[in-house]
N, C-alpha and C positions, 0 to 999 in steps of 0.2 A: 704592412697592411693588415688590418684586423679581419676577423672572420666575416663580419657583415659585408665589408668591402669586397672580399674574395668572391662570394656568391653573386653579388649584385653586378659584378663586372664580367661575369662569364658570358661568352658569346655563343657557345655551342654545348649542348648537353648530350652525353652518351647515355643511352637508356638500356638497362637490362630489360628483359621481357617478362619471363615467367616469374611471378612473385612481385613484380614491380609495376608493369603495365597491364598484364592480365594474369589470371590464375586459371589454368586449364583452358576452358572455353568461355570465360566471361571477363569483360574488362573490369579492372579494379576502380575503386572510387576516385574520381578526379582525373582519370586518364585522358579523356577527350578534352576536358577543360584545360588541363595542363598544356596540351598541344595547341589549342586555340590561343592561349595566352602567349606562347612562344611566337606564334605567327603575329600577334598584335604587337609584340615587343621587338619584332624583326630579329629573333634569335633562331639559331639552327638546332636541329636534333638529328641523331643517328641511332638506330637500334643496334645494339651490340650483343652478340652471343658467342659463347665458346663452342656451341654445338656445331661440329663440322660434318655431321651426317646428312644435313639438309642444305639445299641451295637457298640463297637469300630470297629467291622468288617464292619459295614455299612459305617463308615467314611473312613476306609482304602479302601473300594471298590470305593467310590466316588473319592478320591484323585488319585487312580490308573487310573480311567476312564479319569480324567482330564489331565493325562500325567506323574505322578510320581508313578511308581510301589511301593506299600507300604504294608508292613505286618501289621496285626492288632496290633501286639505288639508295634508298633510305635505310637499308639494312647492311650491316657488316658482320659476317661470320668469321670465326677463326680460320676457316678454310680459305675464304677469299683473302684474308690478311696474309696468310702463308703464301698464296699465289702471288700477291702483290710484292711481297718481300723478295721472293725468288725471281720475279720478273726484273727487279732492279739488279739482282746479282748476275743473272744469266738468262736473258730472255730466250724463250724457245728451247730450253734445255730438255734433255731426255730424263724422264722421271719415272721411278718405280713407286707407284702410289698404292698404299693400302687404305682404301676408302670405299664409300658407297658409290653407286652410279651417279648420284647427284654431285658428289665431290669430284668425280672424274670429269663430269660436264664442266664444272667450275674451272678446272685446270686447262681443259681443252679450249675453253672460251678465252683464256689468257694466253693462248698460243703455245702451250707446252705439248711435248710428245710423250705419251705414256707408253713405256716399254717394259718388257719382261727380261731383257738382257742388256748388260753393260750400261746401267743408268749412271747419270752424272750426279743425281741427288735421290735420296729416299725421303718420302713423306708418309708419315703415319697419321691417319685421321681416325675419327670415331666411326669405325666400320661395323655397321650392324649386319653386313653380309660377310663377315670375316670367316675364313676357312683356315684349316690347319696348313694347307698348301701355301697360302699367302704368308702366314707367319713364318713358316720354314724358309721360304724364299727371302723374306725380309731379314731373317737372322743370318743367312748366308751372306747377303750384301753388307750387313752391319759388320760382320767379322772381317770382311774384305776391306773395310775402312772407307766405304762410300759415305760422303757427307749425309747426315741423318737428322731430319727435322720432324718434330711432332707439332700438330696443330694447336694442342692445348694440354694442360696437365691434369684435368679432373679424373679422379679415380672412379667415380660413379655418376650416373645421370639419373636424376629423380624421375619417377613415373607415378602414375596414379596408384599403382600397386606396390610401390616401394622404390627399389633402385635397380638399374642395369649397369653392368661393367662398362666403363668408359675408357678413354685413351690411356689414362694413367695406369690402369690395370694391364693394358697391352704393353706399355713401356716397361712395366715390372717384369712381364713375361720375357721380353726381349733381353732385358738386362740380366735376368737369371740365366738365360741360355748363352749370352755372349760376353757378359761383364762390361757392357757398354751402355751408357745413357745417351739420349739424343744430344747432338751438338747444340741444338737450339729448340726452344719451345716458344711458340708465338702467342698463344691466347692469354686471356686474363689469368693471373695478375702481372703478366710480363709487359714490358714497355713497348715491344714491337707492335702490339695491336693498337695501342694509343697513337703511335706514330702513323700507322696506316689510316686510322680514323681521322686524324688531323689533316693528312694529305687528301683524303676523300672529301672532307668538308671545306678544304681551302682555308683552314685556320691554323694558328700556331698552337702547340700543346698547352701553353700557359693560358689560353683562352677557353679551355675545356673544363667540364665537370662531369663526373661519373655519378649516376643515380642507380642504386641497386639494393638488393636485399641480402647479399651474401658478403660476409666480412672478408673471407679468405680469397675471394676473386675480385669482386667489385671494389670493395673498400681498400684492399691491399694495393690497388693501382695507385693510390695516393703516395705510398712509399716508393714504388718502383718508377713512377713517372712524374711525381710532384703535382699532379692535378688535384683540384678540389674534389672531395668525395662527400656524397650525400647518401646516408642510410635511410631506407624506408622500412617500416616495421610491418609491411603488408605481406611479407613472404616468409622466408626461412628464419631470419634472425629475430630474437626477442631481446629486450633490454638487458636481461640478466646475462646474456651471452657476452656482452661487452667487457664485463669485469675481468675475465681471464684471457681476453683476446689481445694479441699483439697489434691488431689492426684497429685503429680508432678513426671513426669518420670525423670530418670537419663539421657536419651537420647531421641531426637526426630528426626525421619527420614521421608522422604516422603513415602517410601515404602521399600520392602525387597531388591530391587535393590540398593537403597542407603545404606542400612545396609551392603550389600555385598561389595560395593565400600569401605566403611570404614574399614571393616575387612581385605580387601586385602592390605591396606596401613598401617596397625598398627600391 
């Protein structure tokens, strides 16, 4: 199957948000038109983010505020994907969670018990409320051999003022103290978040495509899961970055408007 056939047969699109659909607090060119076209063509979409510090409801509220009314079921965070994975492994398990109150709410909604003693699993999320006490307790449990899962691998989270340390930096801290890496990392570019998205959309993985602006998370999903990847140049990545990157997209477009143009004619 050639490249043209691959994108034209996609039934569900996984959409990165910041740098792809919006930038800070404004929609990017073609964002609403792209969604309208998917509705016209009876194709599905799901917003996908590695940021596990916020509940999917908060992203849905932001996108709704920017001009696209959106239900929270149309957003999948790495936090929810981690909860869905653990639900399949051990529903209602006792979990020691390092995360924000929003992530705690996510796990409680999925029926887990959040505990401070004798956990069955450890989950490390993007915790903007992190304390030394939390890290210390996590390290103790990691040393004790409790199964250890991280929601995503990003070292930094971009902000308007630069970067803030993300889960990857916390993983490095724990590894320096314990000599142990997570047993599992769920978010992009790992296959597990694609499996969770496919399950949520009621589609098979080979019916999906990822649209995003980052090579090492969005486009890397092509290698880890085999799905079609679409790079948009409306965010972080510039054309010159492709030359030395091990991650090559199947398609490159300027923005979602250009993707919509292509889909209309194929």
